[in-house]
N, C-alpha and C positions, 0 to 999 in steps of 0.2 A: 504493500500500500504506500507507505511513505517513501520518499526519494532518499537514497543513501548516497551521499556525495563523497564517500571515502572508498578507497580500494579495499575490498574485503579480503582479497588474496595477497595484498602487499602491505598496506599500512598497518593492518591489524596484526600482522605477523612479523613485521620488521623488528619489533622489540625482541623477538625470540629467535630470529633467524641468523643473527650475527654470529659468524664463526662456524655455522653449520656447513658441512661439505656439500657441494653441489652434486646432483646426480651425475654419475659417470656417463659420458656420451657413448652411444653404441653404434653410431653411423659415421661414415667418413664425411668430411666437409662437402657441401653441395655447391657447385659453381653458381655464382649469381645469375649467369645467363639462363639457368634452368628456371629461375623465377619468372622471367618474362614469358617463357614458353607455356606457363600455366594458363595464360589468357586464351590459348587455343587448344589446350589439352582436352582429350576425350576422357571424361570421367566415367568410372564404372559405378553407375547409380541405378537404383530400382526404377522401373518405368513410371511408377506413380509419383516420383519425387524428382522431376527434372530440375536441373540447376544451370545457371549461366554465370560464368565469370566475366565481370565487366572491366577488371583491371588487375594487374599484378606488377609490383615494382619492388626493387631491392632497396633497403635502407641500411646505411652504415651503422655501426655500433654507436650507442649514445650513453655515456656514463656506464652504469652497471648493466644496461640492456644490451644484449648481443646484437650483431648484425642479423637482420631478418628479411624475409620475403613477405610483403604485405599483399594479401589477396582480398579483393572485393567482389561481391556478386549477390545474386538473389536466387531463391528457391521458389518454385511455383507453389501457390499462386502469387505471393507478394512479400516474402520474407527476406529482408536484406541481412547480409552477414559480412563480417570481416574475419579473416584468419591470418594470424601472424606465425611464421615458421622460422625458427632459428636456422641460419645457413651453416653454422658449425655447432657442434656440441649437443645435437638433438639427443634427448634421453630415451627416445623410442616410444614416447607416450603423448597422449592428447589430453588437453584440459579444456573443458567448456565452462566459461564464466557466465552465470545466470545474470539476468537483468533485475531491475528494481522498479518499484512504483508501477506505472502503467507501461513501462518500457518505451519503445518507439525510437530509440537512437542506437545506431551502430556505426561508429566512426572512431577516429584516432582519440578523441576526447574520452572515449570509453575504454578502448583496449589498452591505451597507455596506462590507465589505472588498474583495470581488472586483470590484465595479462602481465603486468610488470613482474610480480613475484614468480608466477609460473614460468615465464620466459627465463628468468635468472636461474631457475631450477632445470632448464633445458627442455621444457614442454613446448610443443606446438599448441596454440591457444585460439579458440574461437569465441566470438560474441555474436549476438543477433538482435534484431529489433522486434522480434516476436510477431512479425507480420504486418507492421504498420509504421508510419512515421508520425511522431508527435513530440510535444515538449513535456516537461515535468508536470505531472498532475492532470494532463489533458486526456480526456476520454472520448471526445467527440468522434474520433475515428471509428468507434464501435457502434454508433447509433444506427440501428436497422441494417447492420452489416454482418450477416451471419458468417461469411467466410473469414472476416477479420477476427470475430469472436472464437471461431474454431482454431485458428492459428494461435491466438493468445492463450487459449485453453490448453492445447496439447500438441497440435500438429507441427507448429513451427520448430519447437525444440527437437523433435524426433527427426524431421527432414533435414535440418541443418546439421545435426549430428552425423547423419548418413553422408551428407556432402563433405563435412570436414574429414571424415575418414578416407573418402575417395581422393580429396585434395592431398592429404598426407601421403597416400600411396603413390599418387602421381609425382609428387615432389621428391620423396625419399626412396621410392622403389619398394616400400614395405608399408603395410598397414600398422597402426599403433599396437604395441603389445599390451598396453593398458589404456583405458579411457576413463577419465574422472570428470565428474560434474560437481560444481559448487556454486551455490547461490543463497541469498538471504532475502526474506520477505517474499515478494513475488518470485524471486529466484529460488526460495525455499519451496514454494509450491511447484515450480518447474521440476525441482529435484524429486519430490515425492511422486509427482505424476509420471516421471520417467521410470521410477522403480515399479510403479503400479501398472502402467500401460505398456511400457516398452522395456521389459526387463533385460534385454540383451544390448541396449544402447551403451550402457556404462558399467564398468566393473565396480567402481567405488563412487558413492553418491554422498555428498555432504549437504544437508538441508538445514539452513539457518532460519530461525523464526518463521517457519513455513505458514503461509496462508492456507491452512487446511480446508477452510470453507470460505470462499469469496463472499458468499451471502452473509455468513456470520460476521466476518470482519467488517463488511459494510455496515451491518446493524450496530456493531460495536462503535464504529466511528460516529454514526448518526446519533446514537444514544448519548455518547459522551459530549458531542456538540450541543445537544439539547440540554443536558444536565448542567453544563458549565456556562450557559448563557441565560440571562433573565429574559422575561417576556418582551422587554423593550430592547433586547439585543445587547445590553451591557454585560460585562464579564462578571461571573459569580465570584471570582477570586482575583486579587491582584498578586503581584510577585511576592510580596511580603507574606500574604496568607498561604501561598503555596510553600514558601520556605518554612513557615510555622508548621504546616501539616506534615511536610516531609521530615522535618526534624523530630517531630513527635513520634512518627512511625518508626524511625531509626532508633530513637531512645527506648521505645517499648519492646522492639523485637530483636535488636542487634545482638544482645548478650546471650540469647537463648541457645546459641551454639557453643557456649563456654568461653568465648572471648569477645571483648568489646573492640571492634575495629571499624565501626561506621558502616558495616555491610550487613544486610539481612540475608541470612542463608536460606531460610524458607519462610516466605511471607504469608503462608496460609495459616499460621498459628494464631491469628486473631489480633486485630487492632480496631478499636472503635473510636472514630473521630469525635464522638460525644464527650470524650475526656477533655476536649479543647473548647467546649461550648462556654460562652461568656456567662458569668454569674451576674446576678442583678447588680447594676452599677459599674460593672467592669468595662473598661475601655482599653482596647489594644491588647495584643498578646493572646487573643482568643478568636474563636469563630462564632458567628451568629447562627441561629437555628437553621436558617435557609442554607448556609454553607455546609453545616454538618449533614443535612439531608442530601445535598448534592454530592458530597464526598462519599457518603454511604452508597448512593446510587451508582457512582462510577465503580466502586469496589465490587458491587453486586453484579453489574453488567445488565444487558438488555432483558427486560421482562415485560409481559403484557399487563393489562389492567387487573388481572387476577393474580399477579405475582408469579406467573409461570415463566421460566426462562424461554427466550425465543430462539436460542441456539446453545450448543454445548460448551462454548469456549469461556463463558463467564466474563468477569470484568477485569479491569486493570488492578493490580494488587498493591498493597502497602509497600512503599519504597519506590513506586513509579511516578510519584507526584510531579517531579520536575518535568517529566514528559507531557504533563497535562497542559503546560504552557502553550503547546501547539494548537490546542483546542480553544484557547481563550482569545477573544478579540481585544487585544491590548494596544495601547498607544494610538488609538483611533484607527487601527488597521484590522481587517478581517482576520479571523483565526487562521493560522498557517495550514491547518488540516482541512479547512473548508474546501479548497480547490480540489484536492485529490479525493477527499471523501464524497463531495457532492458530484463531481464528474464521474467517478466510478459508479455511483448509484444511478445517476441519470442515464448513462449510456452503456456502460460495460455490463453491469449486473442486471439491468432492466432496460426498458425503453420508455422510462418516465418522460424523458425529453428535456429540452432546455429551460422550460419554465418551472421545473421542480426545485424546491428548496428543502434543506434538511429539516427545518422546523415543521414541515407538512407531513413528515413520516408518522404514521399511526402504527403503534406496535401491536395492536389487535388485528388490524386489517392488512398491513403491507408486508409482513414477513413472507407470506405465501407468494406474493407477487415477485419478490426478489428471487425466489427459488426456481422461477421459470427457466433461468439460464444456468442453474447450478450444475447440472449434469455436464456442461462444457468445461467447467473450471474445477470441479471438486477434486481434492487430493486426499479424500478420507477413507479410501479402500484399505482395510487392514490386512487383506490377503496378499501376502508377499511371497507366496510359495514359488512362483516362477522366477522371481528375482533371486531368492535364496538358492534355488536349484541350479541357477546359472552361475553360481559362485559369487554373487554380488555381496557387497558390504555397504551398510547404510549407517551414517552417523548424523544424528539430529542434534542441533544445539539451539538453545533459546535462553534469553535473559529473563530472570525473574522480575526485573524492573521495566520490562517492555510496556510502553504505552502506545503502541501502534497495532501489534498483533498480540492479543491476550495470551499469556504464557500457558494457561491451562489448555489451550488448543493442542499444544505439543504433548503435554502430560496425558490428556485424554486419548489422543491418537496413539501414543505409544502403549498406553494401557490396552487399547483395542487390539493392537498388534500382538502383544504378549498373550492375550486370551485366544486370538485366532491361530497363532503360530505354535501353540503347544506349551505355553508357559514361559516363565522367566529364563530358565536355563537354555531352552531351545532358542529363544529369541536373541539372547546375548551373544550367541555364536556368530550372528550376522548383522545384528542391528543394536545400536546403542543410542541412548538419549543422554545429553549433558545439559543440565539446567544450571546456568551461570549466575551465581549470586551477585546482585547489584548491577548487572548489565542491562542497559537500555535496549532499544531496538537495533539489533545486529552489532552494535558498537557503543562504547562509551558507558558512563555511569560511575557509581561509587566503587564498584568491585574491580577485581583483576579480570579483565575481559579479553585480553589479547592472547589467543591460543593458535598455535600452528596446526590447524586442522589438516592441511595438505600433508605435512610430514606424518601426522598421526595416521591418516588413511594409507599412505604409502607403507608405513611400518606394518599395518594390519593386513593389507591386501598382499603385499609382496614378501613379507617376512614372518607373517603369522603372529605379530606382536599386537594383541588386542589392546584397545585404548581403555584400560581399566581406570586410569586416572591421567589427567592432562595438566601439564604445567601452564600456568597463566601469569601474565604480567599486567601491571597497570599502564595507563596511557603514558606516564612519564618515564616508565622503566625503572623507577626508584626501587631499591631493594626493600623487601618487607622486613621490618626489624625482627619479626618472629620467624623468619625463614621463608622459603619459596611458598607460593600458593599453589596447591594442587586441587583440582576439581574432579570429583569422582563421577564416572559414568555409571548408569544403573540399568538394570537391576544390579545392585552391589553384591559382590561375592561375599560369602560368609567369612567373618573374621577380618573384615577391612578395618584399618586403623580408625579409631574414633576421632582423631584430630584432623582427618581428611574431610573436607567439606563434601557431604554426600547427601543424596536424596534416595530414599528407599520406600517408595510409595506402596509397592506390592510385596507381601511377604514372600520369601523364597519357598520353592516347592518342597 
């Protein structure tokens, strides 16, 4: 949903990658002239997914980025892509970087970020626009356009993955020995859809903060916009009130893991904003009754007039309050989440059209209307037998402080997978979930959130080293005075150290 303006495969991991050996190249250097030849190369593609290369040119090395062949093209019916191929030191593998928000961009501004770290590890890397051209938060491309919706839902990722493998084979003379996908938010949905619908496209899939249900995430956005704005459009909270609420949540829940570090390890343990309600005559340093009610509603998530949840993902949890600022119309400007949330609802998830506003959404009437297109976008199928049987590995991560995609989406989905796939032990052999304390949407927050998921997936897929716990760093890279931060994937094995941050929602078999 929200636009992520940082490289999820580079900036988030740069703190951890320093000094790590690059993957050993397995192919001889490719002559730059072979790059231009790709423009007229005959690609081995399935007949249902024809592609056309519109340009290919060699780029010299730039800083840490190696010399590359940059390939541009499109796949039928309308998906643009760019592929960057290292001309020396190729590690024999392909990396697909997922998009964010409503996608719509495939150019140097994107691959220079999202492919930077994979390129430095020797990968060939692809990005795509998911079947349309648009700007951040723009959803008009989808209005009454079923082909564009199908591409955005599932087809574009699959067809461009096929194309990328064919381009790699044409350039290097060999298909990739491993193919990995990584994306967050919408890219996380791409990741799960790939595992569910196209289990042979990728060997390893990393799904960050996945939009398991597009309809549910839209409802969450609209619900939060409604709760955080008064009837006259004024903001329910100012920045000081948000700081107060966030600080109180941290103070209440932080130390329950045994140490006070300004990070909530598991925010489901209970925080009531009524503890901040102003007493008679109190001015400042408190919340009024209207604000307390609004905060409770955001924590609860979308419900109808009978108090029944309208989708399974729940609300944004204690510790996420700084992320609520995007839903508040502050400084005389519309809420930052208004554009993406409104356009997604108007055009992508429904055909409400240009006159619709978030304030008009009726939680008794409209949830069913949103579900009309859900079959195109859903990433909720827990039956991953085909992916498991193909030898695939799935790593899902989500921040507990996410205020874009409610974190219980991932918890609930992973729970469904464990029940469908034979229980915790059977599931952990091929799929893991990492809930990151204090991390906001894909990146940032109070906790240690920078984790090298690519290296973790390589170790798991290529060397059999399961990601039982992952080392994490803070944004600044400052050393933790109590030692490194490790985050446990779960279901946690019996006997795990109690000082490791872990989540163990389901008891072991």
